[in-house]
C-alpha positions as CSV (number, residue, x, y, z in Angstrom):
1,M,8.0,7.5,14.9
2,Q,6.5,9.3,12.0
3,L,3.4,7.7,10.4
4,E,2.8,7.9,6.7
5,Y,-0.3,7.2,4.6
6,L,-0.8,4.7,1.8
7,L,-3.8,4.0,-0.4
8,V,-3.6,0.8,-2.5
9,T,-6.4,0.6,-5.1
10,Y,-7.8,-2.5,-6.8
11,A,-11.2,-3.4,-8.3
12,S,-12.2,-5.5,-5.2
13,S,-11.2,-5.8,-1.6
14,Q,-7.9,-7.7,-1.2
15,T,-5.3,-8.1,1.5
16,V,-2.4,-5.6,1.1
17,C,1.1,-6.7,2.1
18,A,4.1,-4.6,2.8
19,D,7.3,-6.6,2.6
20,D,5.2,-9.8,2.7
21,T,3.4,-8.8,5.9
22,S,-0.4,-8.2,5.9
23,I,-1.1,-4.5,6.7
24,G,-4.8,-4.0,5.7
25,V,-7.1,-4.1,2.7
26,T,-7.3,-2.3,-0.6
27,N,-9.3,0.9,-1.1
28,H,-8.7,2.1,2.5
29,I,-6.0,4.5,3.7
30,L,-3.4,2.6,5.6
31,M,-0.8,3.9,8.1
32,L,2.8,2.8,8.2
33,P,6.1,4.1,9.6
34,A,8.1,6.2,7.2
35,G,10.4,4.0,5.0
36,D,10.8,1.9,1.9
37,Y,8.4,-1.0,1.2
38,T,7.5,-3.5,-1.4
39,I,3.7,-3.5,-1.7
40,S,1.8,-6.4,-3.1
41,L,-1.7,-8.0,-2.9
42,S,-2.2,-11.4,-1.4
43,G,-4.0,-14.2,-3.3
44,V,-4.4,-12.5,-6.7
45,T,-2.4,-11.9,-9.8
46,T,-1.9,-8.2,-10.4
47,V,-0.3,-5.8,-12.8
48,P,2.2,-4.8,-11.6
49,A,3.0,-7.8,-9.4
50,S,4.4,-5.5,-6.8
51,A,5.4,-1.9,-6.3
52,D,8.4,-0.4,-4.5
53,V,7.4,2.7,-2.6
54,S,9.2,5.2,-0.3
55,L,6.8,6.6,2.2
56,D,7.8,10.1,3.3
57,G,5.9,13.4,3.4
58,T,2.4,12.0,3.0
59,T,-0.8,13.2,4.7
60,V,-4.2,11.6,5.2
61,V,-5.5,13.9,2.5
62,H,-2.6,13.2,0.1
63,P,-1.5,9.6,0.7
64,Q,1.0,7.7,-1.5
65,V,-1.2,5.9,-4.0
66,V,-0.4,2.5,-5.5
67,A,-2.8,1.2,-8.2
68,F,-3.1,-2.5,-9.2
69,T,-5.2,-3.9,-12.0
């Protein structure tokens, strides 16, 4: 299983969900198996409401970045 790296940014620390499952908190690099995910934050209203990502070819130095406001 290949692990990929995801960085979800937000102004404060919030719970990050991938396909409605909690995977960690914002502003920290998260590791997930390669694949397609819908990323959202739990308990806050964000723009965008969610983001569809395809994790492949990331590194800890160059993670996939998803920014919420």
